[in-house]
N, C-alpha and C positions, 0 to 999 in steps of 0.2 A: 427294676429296683423301686421300692416304695419308701417313702419317708414316714408313713403312717403305720400305727399299730392299734388295732381295734381294742386291744386289752392293755394298752400302755398307761394305765392309771397310776398316779404317783404312789399309791400303796402297793402296787405290783411290779412296777418297772423302775429299776434303779441303775442298772449297768449301762452307761452311755456308749460303751464299745461293743456290747453284745449284739450279734445279728442272728436272725433266724432265716431258714429257707422253708418255703411252703408251696403247695400247688394251688392254694387259694389266693385269689386276687384281693389284697387288703384294702383297696379303694383309693383314698385321698393321697395326694402328693407323690405321684409316681413319674418315672421317666423310663424311656426305652430307646433302643437304637433306631435310627431312621429306617433301616431296612425292615425291622420288625413292625414299626408303625405303618409302613407302606402295605405290609401284609394285612394288618388289622384293618386299616382304612378301606382296603378293597372289599372287605367282607362286611363292613358296617351297614346296618340296616337303614334304609331311607325312610322307613315308617316304623320307628321303634315302638315296642309294646311294653318295654320295661326301661329302667334307668340304665345309663351308660355303664355304671359300675357292675350292675347285675349281668349285663351283656358281656363285659370283659371277663367276669368270673366264669361264665359258661364257655367262652372262647378258650380261656386258659385250660379249663378242664378237658375240653374236647381234644385239644392239641397236646395235652400232657406237658404244659409249660409250668415253670416254677418262678417264684419271686423271692427276692431277698428283702427283708424288712428289719428295722431296728427294734430292740427291746423298748427303748425310750423314744416316743414319737418325735419327729423333727418338724412337724406341722401341727397346726391347731385348726379345728373346725369351728368357725365363728358364726355360721349361718344357721337358719332353721332347717334348710333342706327340703326338697320335695321329690316326688317320684312322678313318672309319666302317668298322666290321667288323673292326678290329684289336684 
């Protein structure tokens, strides 16, 4: 489950109760079951070549996982953000 919507701009997102399902990992503000995290953690790279969010997107695609996310984001990104190697 994610609290983030990449396209949750005020001009596009209005319904506070609407949810979507996707096979794309939306990134920020997510949670998962402990057992799922143990699976992910065991595969986590010790020497990442990309950001954690990119890695999780690839993981979800390879294992055919899905994610629920809201139309209106429940989180805010307040940092500038960086990627591995930048």
